[in-house]
C-alpha positions as CSV (number, residue, x, y, z in Angstrom):
1,M,-35.7,-58.5,2.4
2,A,-34.8,-56.6,5.6
3,N,-31.8,-54.8,6.1
4,L,-29.0,-56.2,8.7
5,I,-28.4,-54.4,11.7
6,E,-24.7,-54.6,12.7
7,Y,-23.7,-53.2,16.3
8,K,-19.9,-52.9,16.4
9,C,-18.3,-53.6,19.7
10,P,-17.0,-49.7,21.5
11,C,-13.7,-52.0,23.0
12,C,-12.4,-53.8,20.0
13,G,-14.6,-53.0,16.7
14,G,-16.0,-56.7,16.6
15,A,-19.9,-57.3,15.6
16,I,-21.5,-57.9,19.0
17,E,-24.4,-60.4,19.2
18,F,-27.6,-60.5,21.6
19,D,-26.7,-63.4,23.8
20,S,-30.4,-64.5,24.9
21,S,-29.1,-66.5,28.5
22,L,-27.4,-63.1,29.7
23,Q,-30.3,-61.2,28.1
24,K,-27.7,-59.0,26.8
25,M,-25.4,-58.1,23.9
26,K,-22.3,-59.5,24.4
27,C,-19.0,-59.4,21.9
28,P,-17.9,-63.2,21.1
29,Y,-14.3,-61.9,20.8
30,C,-13.3,-59.6,23.8
31,D,-16.2,-61.3,25.9
32,T,-17.5,-57.7,26.9
33,E,-20.7,-57.5,28.1
34,F,-23.2,-54.5,27.2
35,E,-26.6,-53.7,28.7
36,M,-29.0,-52.8,26.1
37,E,-29.7,-49.3,27.6
38,T,-26.2,-48.4,27.4
39,L,-26.0,-49.6,23.9
40,K,-28.7,-47.8,22.7
41,N,-27.5,-44.6,24.3
42,Y,-23.7,-45.0,22.9
43,D,-25.7,-45.5,19.0
44,E,-27.3,-42.4,19.7
45,E,-24.2,-40.4,20.2
46,L,-23.0,-42.0,17.5
47,K,-25.4,-40.7,15.5
48,T,-24.8,-37.0,16.7
49,Q,-21.0,-37.0,15.9
50,K,-20.3,-33.9,13.4
51,P,-17.2,-33.4,11.3
52,D,-14.9,-30.6,12.1
53,D,-16.1,-27.3,11.1
54,L,-13.0,-24.6,11.0
55,T,-13.9,-21.6,8.5
56,W,-13.4,-18.5,9.0
57,E,-16.0,-15.8,8.4
58,K,-14.3,-12.7,8.6
59,K,-11.9,-11.1,6.7
60,V,-9.0,-8.7,7.7
61,G,-6.9,-5.8,7.2
62,S,-7.5,-2.4,5.3
63,E,-5.1,-0.9,2.5
64,W,-2.4,1.6,2.9
65,N,-3.1,5.2,2.6
66,A,-0.5,7.4,0.4
67,E,0.7,9.3,3.3
68,D,1.9,5.7,4.9
69,E,3.1,4.5,1.5
70,D,5.4,7.7,0.9
71,S,6.8,7.4,4.7
72,L,8.0,3.8,4.2
73,I,10.9,2.3,2.1
74,S,11.2,-1.6,0.5
75,Y,14.6,-3.3,0.9
76,I,14.9,-6.6,-0.8
77,C,17.6,-8.7,-0.2
78,N,20.0,-10.0,-3.3
79,S,21.0,-13.2,-1.2
80,C,17.7,-14.9,0.4
81,G,14.8,-12.5,-1.8
82,G,13.8,-11.4,1.7
83,E,11.8,-8.1,2.0
84,I,11.8,-5.8,4.7
85,L,10.4,-2.2,5.6
86,T,12.2,1.0,7.4
87,D,11.3,4.8,7.6
88,K,13.2,6.9,5.0
89,T,15.4,7.8,7.7
90,T,17.2,4.2,7.0
91,A,19.9,3.1,4.7
92,A,21.4,0.3,3.3
93,T,22.0,-2.3,6.3
94,H,22.3,-6.4,6.5
95,C,19.6,-8.4,6.4
96,P,18.4,-10.1,9.7
97,F,17.3,-13.0,8.4
98,C,20.7,-14.1,6.3
99,G,23.2,-11.1,7.5
100,N,23.9,-10.3,3.8
101,P,23.5,-6.6,2.9
102,V,20.7,-5.3,1.3
103,V,20.0,-2.4,-0.9
104,M,17.1,-0.2,-1.4
105,K,14.2,-1.0,-3.9
106,E,11.0,0.8,-4.0
107,H,8.6,2.5,-1.6
108,F,6.6,-0.1,-0.2
109,K,2.9,-0.6,-1.5
110,G,0.6,-3.3,-2.3
111,H,0.3,-5.0,0.8
112,L,-2.4,-4.5,3.6
113,K,-1.6,-2.5,6.5
114,P,-1.6,-3.9,9.8
115,D,-4.3,-3.2,12.3
116,Y,-1.5,-3.2,15.4
117,V,1.7,-3.0,16.4
118,I,3.5,-4.2,19.9
119,P,6.0,-1.6,20.1
120,F,9.8,-2.7,21.4
121,K,10.3,-2.1,25.3
122,L,13.7,-3.9,25.4
123,D,16.6,-2.1,23.3
124,K,19.4,-3.7,21.7
125,E,21.6,-3.5,25.1
126,A,19.1,-5.9,26.9
127,A,19.2,-8.0,23.6
128,K,23.1,-8.3,24.0
129,K,22.8,-9.5,27.9
130,G,20.3,-11.7,26.6
131,L,22.5,-13.5,24.0
132,K,25.7,-13.7,26.7
133,K,23.4,-15.1,28.8
134,H,22.2,-17.5,26.5
135,L,25.5,-18.6,25.7
136,E,27.3,-18.8,29.2
137,G,28.1,-22.0,30.8
138,K,28.4,-23.6,27.4
139,K,31.5,-25.6,27.4
140,L,31.4,-27.1,23.9
141,L,30.4,-24.0,22.0
142,P,32.6,-23.1,19.1
143,K,34.5,-19.7,20.3
144,I,33.5,-17.7,17.2
145,F,29.8,-17.8,19.1
146,K,31.1,-15.6,21.8
147,D,32.8,-13.1,19.7
148,E,31.6,-9.5,20.2
149,N,31.5,-8.8,16.8
150,H,28.4,-10.9,16.4
151,I,26.8,-9.6,19.5
152,E,27.1,-6.2,17.3
153,E,25.0,-7.5,14.6
154,I,21.9,-8.1,16.6
155,K,18.9,-6.4,15.1
156,G,15.2,-5.4,16.0
157,V,12.7,-6.6,13.6
158,Y,9.0,-5.7,13.8
159,V,7.8,-9.6,12.2
160,P,4.2,-9.7,10.6
161,V,2.1,-11.8,12.4
162,W,-1.9,-13.0,11.9
163,L,-3.9,-13.1,14.8
164,F,-7.2,-15.1,15.1
165,D,-10.3,-14.8,17.4
166,A,-12.7,-17.3,17.4
167,N,-15.1,-19.2,19.3
168,A,-14.1,-23.1,19.7
169,N,-17.4,-25.3,20.1
170,A,-16.2,-28.6,20.8
171,D,-17.6,-32.0,21.2
172,I,-15.0,-34.8,22.3
173,R,-15.7,-38.7,23.1
174,Y,-13.1,-41.0,24.9
175,K,-12.5,-44.2,25.4
176,G,-11.5,-44.9,29.4
177,T,-10.7,-47.6,31.0
178,K,-10.9,-48.7,34.3
179,I,-8.2,-51.8,36.2
180,R,-9.1,-53.8,39.0
181,V,-6.6,-56.3,40.3
182,W,-7.2,-59.2,42.8
183,S,-5.7,-62.8,43.6
184,D,-7.1,-65.5,45.7
185,F,-5.1,-69.2,46.5
186,N,-5.3,-70.3,42.7
187,Y,-5.3,-67.3,40.3
188,N,-4.6,-63.8,39.3
189,Y,-7.4,-61.8,38.1
190,T,-7.6,-58.6,36.2
191,E,-10.6,-57.1,35.4
192,T,-10.6,-54.1,33.0
193,S,-14.1,-51.9,32.5
194,T,-14.6,-49.8,29.6
195,Y,-16.2,-46.4,29.3
196,S,-17.6,-43.7,27.3
197,V,-16.5,-40.3,28.2
198,V,-17.9,-37.5,26.7
199,R,-16.9,-33.7,26.7
200,Q,-19.0,-30.5,25.3
201,G,-18.3,-26.9,25.7
202,S,-16.7,-24.1,24.7
203,L,-13.9,-22.1,24.4
204,E,-12.6,-18.7,23.3
205,F,-9.6,-17.9,21.6
206,K,-7.8,-14.6,21.3
207,S,-5.3,-13.1,19.1
208,V,-3.8,-16.7,18.5
209,P,-0.7,-15.7,16.6
210,V,0.8,-17.1,13.5
211,D,3.8,-15.9,11.6
212,G,3.2,-14.0,8.7
213,S,7.3,-14.2,7.1
214,S,8.1,-17.4,5.4
215,K,11.9,-16.6,6.5
216,I,11.6,-16.6,10.0
217,D,11.2,-20.6,11.3
218,D,7.9,-21.0,12.9
219,D,8.8,-22.6,15.4
220,L,11.3,-20.1,16.6
221,M,8.6,-17.3,16.6
222,E,6.2,-19.6,18.8
223,S,9.4,-20.6,21.1
224,I,9.3,-17.1,21.9
225,E,5.7,-16.8,23.1
226,P,3.7,-15.5,24.6
227,F,3.6,-11.9,23.4
228,N,0.8,-9.6,25.5
229,F,-1.2,-8.2,23.5
230,D,-2.9,-6.0,26.2
231,E,-0.1,-3.7,24.9
232,A,-0.9,-3.3,21.8
233,V,-1.6,-0.1,20.0
234,D,-2.8,0.8,16.8
235,F,-0.7,1.0,14.1
236,Q,1.8,4.3,13.2
237,T,4.7,4.2,11.1
238,A,6.5,6.5,13.8
239,Y,6.9,2.9,15.5
240,L,9.3,2.0,12.9
241,A,11.7,4.7,13.2
242,G,15.1,3.2,13.9
243,Y,13.9,-0.7,13.7
244,L,13.5,-3.0,10.1
245,A,10.2,-4.2,10.0
246,D,9.4,-7.4,7.5
247,K,7.0,-7.9,4.6
248,Y,4.3,-10.9,5.2
249,D,4.6,-13.4,2.4
250,V,2.3,-15.8,3.7
251,S,-1.3,-14.7,3.6
252,E,-4.1,-14.6,5.9
253,E,-5.6,-17.5,3.8
254,Q,-2.5,-19.4,4.1
255,S,-1.9,-18.9,8.0
256,I,-5.8,-20.4,8.8
257,T,-4.5,-23.9,8.7
258,R,-2.0,-23.3,11.4
259,A,-4.5,-21.8,13.3
260,N,-6.9,-24.1,13.5
261,E,-4.2,-26.6,14.2
262,R,-3.0,-24.7,17.0
263,I,-6.9,-23.9,18.1
264,K,-7.8,-27.6,17.9
265,K,-4.7,-29.3,19.8
266,S,-5.6,-26.3,22.7
267,T,-9.1,-27.0,22.6
268,E,-8.7,-30.9,22.9
269,A,-5.8,-30.5,25.7
270,A,-7.9,-28.3,27.6
271,F,-11.2,-31.0,27.5
272,A,-8.9,-33.8,28.2
273,S,-7.4,-32.0,31.3
274,T,-11.3,-32.3,32.6
275,V,-11.4,-35.9,32.9
276,N,-9.7,-38.1,35.6
277,G,-9.7,-41.3,37.3
278,Y,-9.5,-43.3,34.3
279,N,-6.4,-46.0,34.1
280,S,-5.8,-45.0,30.1
281,L,-7.9,-42.6,28.1
282,M,-8.0,-42.6,24.6
283,P,-9.6,-39.9,22.1
284,E,-12.4,-41.8,20.3
285,N,-14.1,-38.5,18.2
286,S,-12.9,-34.7,18.1
287,S,-15.4,-32.1,16.7
288,V,-14.7,-28.7,16.7
289,Q,-17.0,-26.0,15.7
290,L,-15.7,-22.4,14.9
291,T,-18.2,-19.5,15.6
292,K,-17.5,-15.6,15.7
293,S,-14.1,-16.4,13.7
294,E,-12.3,-13.2,12.3
295,A,-8.5,-12.1,12.1
296,K,-6.2,-9.4,12.6
297,Y,-3.2,-8.2,11.5
298,A,-0.2,-7.1,13.5
299,L,3.6,-6.4,13.8
300,Y,5.3,-8.3,16.8
301,P,8.7,-6.9,18.0
302,V,11.8,-9.4,17.7
303,W,15.4,-9.3,18.0
304,L,17.5,-11.2,15.4
305,L,21.0,-12.5,15.3
306,N,22.2,-14.5,12.4
307,T,25.7,-16.1,12.3
308,K,27.4,-18.6,10.6
309,W,29.7,-21.3,11.7
310,Q,30.9,-24.3,9.3
311,D,28.8,-23.4,6.8
312,K,25.8,-23.5,8.8
313,T,23.3,-20.3,9.4
314,Y,22.1,-19.9,13.3
315,T,19.6,-18.0,14.5
316,F,18.6,-16.3,17.9
317,A,16.0,-14.5,18.4
318,M,14.5,-12.5,21.6
319,N,11.2,-11.2,22.4
320,G,11.5,-7.5,22.1
321,Q,8.7,-7.2,24.9
322,T,9.1,-10.2,27.1
323,G,12.8,-11.0,26.8
324,K,12.8,-14.5,26.3
325,F,15.7,-15.6,24.2
326,V,15.9,-18.8,21.9
327,G,18.0,-20.7,19.4
328,N,19.9,-23.5,18.7
329,L,23.7,-23.9,19.7
330,P,26.7,-25.8,17.5
331,M,28.8,-27.8,18.8
332,D,32.8,-27.9,18.7
333,K,33.5,-31.6,18.1
334,N,37.1,-31.0,19.1
335,A,35.8,-30.0,22.8
336,Y,33.1,-32.6,23.0
337,Y,36.0,-35.5,22.1
338,K,37.8,-33.8,24.8
339,Y,35.5,-34.0,27.5
340,L,34.0,-37.1,26.4
341,F,37.4,-38.5,26.6
342,G,37.7,-36.9,30.2
343,L,34.2,-38.1,31.2
344,T,35.3,-42.0,30.1
345,A,38.5,-41.3,32.1
346,G,36.4,-40.1,35.7
347,I,34.5,-42.9,34.8
348,G,37.1,-45.5,34.8
349,A,38.8,-44.0,37.4
350,V,35.7,-44.2,39.8
351,V,35.1,-47.7,38.5
352,F,38.7,-49.0,39.1
353,A,38.7,-47.5,42.8
354,L,35.3,-49.4,43.3
355,L,36.4,-53.0,42.8
356,T,39.3,-52.3,44.4
357,L,37.6,-51.5,47.6
358,L,35.3,-54.6,46.7
359,S,38.0,-56.9,46.1
360,F,39.3,-56.1,49.7
361,M,35.9,-56.6,51.4
């Protein structure tokens, strides 16, 4: 028995048939007509579709040597469990992640040594000014956030970051539509033409960062990007003097998923930006293949401040290289209701004045 071949309509997904009167393929559901050659090319395109291949080829990192281990000390926070690194000259301090005291635990060991470090370019004074500027003009901000003692608690921390390099080869197909509208004395007409749009090519990605610490929110770290990796230097423990350094607790393997998401999303956005002239554009298939993929391990400079308001912790971060400052702010409800009452009263007065004026007119 011969196998039945069924063609799907690219527009609505329904089964299409050959119309002998038109000598074309026609969809009985949306009435779209297809030239035989066009349908053949579309069918060939479907056969060449590939699934994503986002595997990474090269492992990263080297072990710490005895000299490096002897120059570093590990502290552990009894409150949140975060582990941080300092040089041997650093005494007990406060945890930059939760604000609680930390105590010395043991010499650092058992983790990979960073390949690179971006040294701090901005000091604590710059971080304090950044926080003050971030708080300026916030009328609904609780007073506690403006107290000077919280500004003094800003800590400089080297945050562990996995950096991913890769070439992304992409094959993406979109469904584009063009709409033409016209009318005559009797009817209004709308013609919708559907097109299959294909984009193929490759992009090179360098140093795509993924936060290697579970104690720092990924959105917070990505909000203070970008860092300029051109200013990175080979890692030396001397750069840690006077600062804290967080130990990574998210491995390279665990970070690959996030790296793939960022690379795939950026690739699709770049390719979509090259398609113009359509009223609508819908991606139908996206295949991204990674080649020449490898990862590096680095420490990035970040100024952190944790403060509490009504039993909730608020974290602020500043890029220690560029000065970009981010952080969510709480709202003083009493100040908000006063502001809302004043705003409502003001609007009411304006409306009353307008109504009065209209009544005279």
